[in-house]
Structures are given as structure tokens and as C-alpha cells.
C-alpha positions in Angstrom: 18.5 -33.4 -19.9 21.5 -35.2 -18.5 21.7 -38.8 -17.7 23.9 -40.1 -14.9 24.7 -43.8 -14.8 25.8 -45.2 -11.4 25.1 -48.5 -9.7 23.2 -49.6 -12.8 20.7 -46.7 -12.4 19.7 -44.1 -14.9 18.7 -40.8 -13.3 17.4 -37.8 -15.2 18.6 -34.3 -14.3 17.1 -31.0 -15.1 19.8 -28.4 -15.7 20.0 -25.1 -13.8 21.9 -22.6 -16.0 24.3 -19.9 -14.9 25.4 -18.0 -18.0 28.1 -15.4 -18.0 27.3 -12.3 -20.0 30.6 -11.8 -21.7 33.9 -13.5 -22.3 37.5 -12.3 -22.3 39.8 -13.7 -24.9 43.4 -14.6 -24.1 46.4 -14.9 -26.4 48.4 -17.8 -24.8 52.1 -17.3 -24.0 54.7 -19.7 -25.4 56.0 -20.7 -22.0 54.3 -23.8 -20.4 52.8 -23.6 -16.9 52.2 -19.9 -17.0 49.1 -19.0 -14.8 46.5 -17.4 -17.1 43.9 -16.9 -14.4 43.7 -17.7 -10.7 41.2 -17.1 -8.0 41.2 -17.9 -4.3 37.7 -16.4 -4.1 38.7 -13.9 -1.4 37.2 -11.1 -3.4 33.5 -11.3 -4.4 34.3 -9.0 -7.4 36.6 -11.4 -9.3 33.9 -12.0 -12.0 32.1 -15.3 -11.2 28.4 -15.6 -11.5 26.4 -14.6 -8.4 22.9 -16.2 -8.5 20.2 -17.1 -6.0 16.9 -18.8 -6.7 14.6 -21.5 -5.3 16.4 -24.0 -7.6 20.0 -23.2 -7.0 22.5 -20.6 -5.8 26.1 -19.9 -6.7 28.1 -17.3 -4.9 31.2 -16.4 -2.9 31.2 -17.5 0.7 33.9 -17.3 3.4 36.8 -17.1 1.0 35.6 -19.8 -1.3 32.9 -20.3 -3.9 29.8 -22.4 -3.2 27.3 -23.9 -5.6 24.2 -25.2 -3.8 21.5 -27.1 -5.6 18.2 -26.8 -3.7 16.1 -29.2 -5.7 16.4 -32.9 -6.5 18.0 -34.0 -9.8 19.2 -30.6 -10.8 22.6 -29.3 -11.9 24.0 -25.8 -11.9 27.3 -24.3 -13.0 29.1 -21.0 -12.8 31.4 -19.2 -15.2 34.0 -16.4 -14.8 33.7 -15.1 -18.4 36.8 -16.1 -20.4 37.6 -17.6 -23.7 40.4 -20.2 -23.7 41.6 -22.8 -26.1 44.4 -25.2 -24.8 44.6 -25.0 -21.0 45.1 -26.9 -17.8 42.5 -26.2 -15.0 42.9 -27.0 -11.3 40.6 -26.6 -8.3 40.0 -28.0 -4.8 36.4 -29.1 -4.2 34.4 -30.8 -1.4 30.8 -31.6 -0.6 29.7 -29.7 2.5 26.1 -30.6 2.6 23.8 -33.3 1.2 24.0 -36.9 0.0 27.1 -38.5 -1.3 25.3 -39.5 -4.5 26.1 -36.2 -6.3 28.4 -34.8 -9.0 30.7 -31.9 -9.1 33.7 -30.7 -11.1 35.0 -28.6 -13.9 33.8 -27.3 -17.3 36.0 -26.3 -20.2 35.4 -24.9 -23.7 31.9 -23.7 -22.6 30.4 -21.9 -25.6 26.8 -21.9 -24.5 24.4 -24.1 -22.6 24.3 -26.6 -25.5 28.0 -26.9 -26.1 30.7 -27.6 -23.6 32.9 -30.3 -22.0 32.3 -31.5 -18.4 34.6 -33.4 -16.0 32.8 -34.9 -12.9 33.5 -36.7 -9.8 31.1 -37.7 -7.0 31.3 -37.9 -3.2 30.8 -41.7 -3.4 33.9 -42.1 -5.6 32.7 -42.0 -9.2 34.1 -40.1 -12.2 33.4 -39.3 -15.9 34.2 -37.0 -18.8 31.5 -35.9 -21.2 30.3 -33.3 -23.6 27.3 -31.4 -24.8 27.3 -30.8 -28.5 24.3 -29.0 -30.1 22.4 -30.0 -27.0 23.1 -33.7 -27.3 24.8 -35.2 -24.3 27.5 -37.9 -24.6 29.6 -39.5 -21.9 33.0 -39.8 -23.6 34.7 -41.9 -20.9 32.5 -44.9 -21.2 28.9 -46.1 -20.9 28.7 -44.9 -17.3 30.6 -43.1 -14.6 33.1 -45.5 -12.9 34.4 -45.8 -9.4 38.0 -44.9 -8.4 39.7 -45.5 -5.1 41.8 -42.3 -5.4 38.6 -40.1 -5.1 38.3 -39.2 -1.5 34.7 -39.8 -0.5 32.3 -38.1 1.9 33.1 -34.5 2.8 36.8 -34.8 2.1 38.5 -32.3 -0.3 39.6 -33.5 -3.7 42.2 -31.8 -5.8 41.0 -31.9 -9.4 43.0 -31.3 -12.5 41.8 -31.1 -16.1 43.7 -31.0 -19.4 41.9 -29.4 -22.4 44.7 -29.5 -24.9 44.0 -29.8 -28.6 41.7 -32.9 -28.8 43.0 -34.4 -25.5 40.7 -34.3 -22.5 42.2 -35.6 -19.2 40.7 -35.8 -15.7 42.9 -36.3 -12.6 42.0 -36.4 -8.9 44.6 -36.1 -6.1 47.5 -36.6 -8.5 46.1 -39.8 -10.1 44.9 -40.1 -13.7 41.2 -41.1 -13.9 40.4 -40.7 -17.6 42.0 -39.6 -20.9 39.7 -39.3 -23.9 39.9 -37.5 -27.2 37.4 -35.1 -28.9 37.8 -32.3 -31.4 34.2 -31.1 -31.3 34.9 -27.9 -29.4 38.0 -25.7 -29.8 37.6 -22.9 -27.3 35.3 -21.4 -24.7 34.9 -20.4 -21.1 35.9 -22.4 -18.0 33.5 -23.2 -15.1 32.5 -25.1 -12.0 29.6 -27.5 -11.8 27.6 -29.3 -9.1 24.5 -31.5 -9.2 22.1 -33.2 -6.8 20.9 -36.8 -7.2 19.5 -37.5 -3.8 16.4 -36.5 -1.9 17.9 -33.4 -0.4 20.0 -30.3 -1.3 23.7 -30.6 -2.1 26.3 -27.9 -1.5 29.8 -28.0 -2.9 32.6 -25.7 -2.0 35.4 -24.8 -4.4 38.7 -23.1 -3.7 42.1 -22.3 -5.3 41.1 -22.2 -8.9 43.9 -22.1 -11.5 44.0 -21.9 -15.3 47.5 -22.6 -16.7 49.1 -22.6 -20.2 49.8 -26.3 -21.0 
């Protein structure tokens, strides 16, 4: 279970899982800023999960990647199948359907459904960094997700950037630092995209221009 804390409310979320069947390991180059993986989602064969069910779907659509959560208080994520340690991840994301009370963002060091880091924003301007470790969920950036004026609300696109470097975890939105926290629990794993519904209707999030770089 995940708890989301916004506006003084605690909401339980059942998790929809999209699990990649294999991971590809990378030996990082010495040069900083080198692109290790990039995807504009123009090809549906680039390796991301493709899933459709009554609860959620995740698939390529019109040159982007869409995660749609069909049921209330659920989350779903998608993985391309890699194994990275220290990296920087970038993606552009926007809500295209559903309530603004949602979450979406990036995963790093995903080892299995019980162990990973998550970096979230919402369409009503909130953000947070957290982790699952042995199935126990902890929000690392504070007691609750917090509002930021630099997060563009509604259906506007947000440029997200995440640093997973040694024990340093950073979330940026549109060029502004939102949070920096530290955790040495997880050392390596897959990267991913995540979206979740908190309202009374489905939520759809569109992702594009995904980059993984050497820090």
C-alpha cells in the first residue's frame, strides 16, 4: 500500500504492477553527461512494458508513452529493462485526462516491486521523493508531499529531472530544485515511469523524451 499525504488527507492506493522480465547491465563511461539510453517513443519496439487490463494500461501512443490508470486509488509503472547505478534521468510529462489530484513521475534503482525509489509530482502542484524497501514505504522528503509554484498545474507539460548518484537523490521540475535527500538503501536497478489516480475518475499521463545520462 502507498499513502499519499496532501491537503491534510491520507489516501490509500493499491498498486498496479508492470514488471519487466529482464534487465540489461551497463558499465558507465568516465565522461559526464554521456547519454546511456534515450527514447522518444517513436518506435513501439524500444523495450518498454506494453500492458492493458481493466485496472491500468501502459503503452506507446502517437509518438509518446501513456500510462492510464482506470480505477480509483491505483498506481501503475512501466520499465524498459535496464540495470543502472549512478545516473541522471530526464523526461517530459503531462496529465491528459482525469483529475488534477494525481501523481506521476520517475522511478530509479527499481529492483523488484518491493524495492525502488520514486520521484513524484502532481497536476495540482505537489511533489515528493520516497522509497520502498522490503515492501515498506517511506517518504524521504518529509511527512507529506509539498506544494511548489514551479510545478506547472493542470494539463501543462513539466520537464522532470532526477539525480540518483551515490546516496544523493534529487528531484527537479522545469529547471528548479524541489528536493534533495540522501539514502544508501538501494545501489542499482531499473529506471521507470509511474502514474497514479486519487480522484473519482481515470487518469492518463503522457511521457516523452526520456533520457538516462552518466552523471
